[in-house]
C-alpha positions in Angstrom: 1.7 -39.9 -0.2 0.5 -42.2 -2.9 0.9 -46.0 -2.6 2.0 -46.3 -6.2 4.7 -48.9 -6.6 6.3 -49.3 -10.1 8.9 -51.3 -11.9 11.2 -49.7 -14.5 13.0 -52.1 -16.8 15.7 -50.7 -19.1 16.2 -52.9 -22.1 19.1 -53.2 -24.5 17.9 -51.2 -27.5 19.1 -47.8 -28.5 17.4 -45.0 -26.7 19.0 -44.7 -23.4 18.1 -41.0 -23.3 14.5 -42.0 -22.9 15.4 -44.1 -19.8 17.4 -41.3 -18.3 14.7 -38.7 -18.8 12.2 -41.2 -17.3 14.3 -41.7 -14.2 14.9 -37.9 -13.9 11.2 -37.3 -14.0 10.3 -40.1 -11.6 12.8 -38.5 -9.1 11.0 -35.2 -9.5 7.6 -37.0 -8.8 8.8 -38.7 -5.6 5.6 -37.5 -3.8 3.6 -39.7 -6.1 5.2 -43.1 -5.5 6.3 -45.2 -2.6 8.7 -47.6 -4.4 10.5 -47.7 -7.8 12.2 -50.9 -8.6 14.9 -50.8 -11.4 16.2 -53.6 -13.5 18.7 -52.9 -16.3 20.0 -55.4 -18.7 23.7 -55.7 -19.5 23.0 -54.3 -23.0 21.0 -51.5 -21.4 24.1 -50.6 -19.3 26.3 -50.8 -22.4 24.0 -48.6 -24.4 23.6 -46.1 -21.6 27.4 -45.7 -21.4 27.9 -45.7 -25.2 25.1 -43.3 -26.0 25.2 -40.9 -23.0 28.9 -41.3 -22.2 28.3 -41.8 -18.5 26.9 -44.5 -16.1 24.4 -42.3 -14.2 21.8 -45.1 -13.9 23.6 -46.0 -10.7 22.9 -42.7 -9.0 19.1 -42.6 -8.6 17.4 -43.1 -5.3 15.5 -46.2 -6.4 15.7 -49.9 -5.5 18.0 -51.8 -7.9 17.7 -55.5 -8.7 19.8 -57.9 -10.9 18.3 -59.7 -13.8 18.4 -63.0 -12.0 17.1 -61.8 -8.7 13.8 -63.7 -8.4 13.6 -62.7 -4.8 12.7 -59.1 -5.9 9.2 -58.3 -4.6 7.7 -57.7 -8.0 8.5 -61.2 -9.1 5.3 -62.1 -7.4 1.8 -60.6 -7.7 1.4 -60.5 -4.0 3.8 -57.5 -3.7 1.1 -55.4 -5.6 3.3 -53.4 -7.9 0.7 -51.7 -10.0 2.7 -50.5 -13.1 5.7 -51.7 -15.1 7.4 -49.6 -17.7 10.0 -51.1 -20.1 11.9 -48.2 -21.6 13.5 -48.6 -24.0 12.3 -52.1 -25.0 14.2 -54.1 -27.5 12.3 -56.3 -30.0 13.9 -59.4 -28.5 12.7 -58.4 -25.0 9.3 -57.6 -26.3 9.2 -61.0 -28.1 10.1 -62.9 -24.9 7.4 -61.0 -22.9 4.8 -61.6 -25.7 5.6 -65.3 -25.6 5.5 -65.6 -21.8 9.1 -66.7 -21.6 9.9 -65.8 -17.9 13.6 -66.5 -18.0 14.8 -63.4 -16.1 13.4 -60.8 -13.7 12.2 -58.5 -16.4 10.2 -61.1 -18.3 8.9 -62.6 -15.0 7.8 -59.2 -13.7 6.1 -58.4 -17.0 4.3 -61.8 -16.9 3.2 -61.0 -13.3 1.8 -57.6 -14.3 -0.1 -59.1 -17.2 -1.6 -62.0 -15.2 -2.6 -59.7 -12.4 -4.3 -57.4 -14.9 -2.1 -54.5 -13.9 -0.5 -51.9 -16.2 2.4 -52.9 -18.5 3.8 -50.1 -20.7 6.4 -51.0 -23.4 8.4 -48.3 -25.1 9.9 -49.9 -28.2 12.6 -47.9 -30.1 12.9 -49.6 -33.4 12.3 -48.8 -37.1 11.0 -50.2 -39.3 8.9 -52.9 -37.7 8.8 -56.4 -39.2 5.7 -58.5 -39.3 7.1 -60.5 -36.3 7.4 -57.3 -34.3 3.9 -56.2 -35.2 2.4 -59.6 -34.3 4.2 -59.6 -31.0 2.9 -56.1 -30.3 -0.6 -57.2 -31.2 -0.4 -60.2 -28.8 0.7 -57.9 -26.0 -2.0 -55.4 -26.7 -4.6 -58.2 -26.7 -3.1 -59.3 -23.3 -3.6 -55.8 -21.8 -0.3 -54.2 -22.4 0.2 -50.7 -23.8 2.6 -50.2 -26.6 3.9 -46.6 -26.6 6.6 -46.3 -29.3 9.4 -43.9 -28.7 8.1 -41.5 -31.3 8.4 -37.9 -30.1 6.1 -35.0 -30.9 7.3 -31.6 -32.0 4.2 -29.3 -31.5 5.4 -28.3 -28.0 8.4 -26.5 -29.5 10.9 -28.9 -27.8 14.4 -28.1 -29.0 17.0 -30.0 -27.0 17.4 -33.8 -27.2 16.2 -34.2 -23.6 13.1 -32.0 -24.3 12.3 -34.1 -27.4 12.7 -37.4 -25.4 10.5 -35.8 -22.7 7.6 -35.6 -25.1 7.6 -39.5 -25.1 8.3 -39.9 -21.4 5.5 -37.5 -20.5 3.1 -39.7 -22.5 4.4 -42.8 -20.7 4.0 -41.1 -17.3 0.4 -40.1 -18.2 -0.3 -43.7 -19.1 1.2 -44.8 -15.8 -1.3 -42.5 -13.9 1.1 -39.8 -12.8 0.0 -36.2 -12.4 2.3 -34.0 -14.4 2.5 -30.3 -13.8 4.8 -29.1 -16.5 3.9 -30.9 -19.7 2.5 -29.7 -23.0 -1.3 -30.3 -23.4 -2.7 -29.9 -26.9 -5.3 -27.1 -26.9 -4.5 -26.2 -23.3 -0.9 -25.0 -23.4 0.2 -21.8 -25.1 2.3 -22.6 -28.1 3.7 -20.8 -31.1 1.2 -19.9 -33.9 2.5 -21.7 -37.0 0.8 -19.0 -39.2 2.9 -16.1 -37.7 
């Protein structure tokens, strides 16, 4: 079994389906991680219920932590959590991370991941971007984070909302170093010929 320990933060922007698909896929990849820590904001809970009409974030076999729980292991670099994924990531949360404002567990954990030179992947779901958003994303990229906007691809023939969200989540899991068995690979996976 891999020693991969990851943090998943679910922010308060629209896009709860991305978080749900991410948690579903992580559950399927349980042989590739030893610990998954979950932190979900109050707005993240609200949006999950509003958009998905359920509160299924509670039902996954992961470790859950409150936003003010600074005793969580990933609040310190010594716990050696190697990857943090923020999905979806609101622009306010992204701004606080970019500014180094560690005022809750999510921003503290992101600060830890950056200072330890580990992997921070942010999945913003916003359009359009203001100059403030772009500058914050630039600052994070310069600090070592990966910005992976929730922009789905369509060349795999995805048709359901979950499959479309899965095109983004699979990219995120690739960036996090997971080995995916059933994902579309350009030039390697059979697809529909657009000329037919």
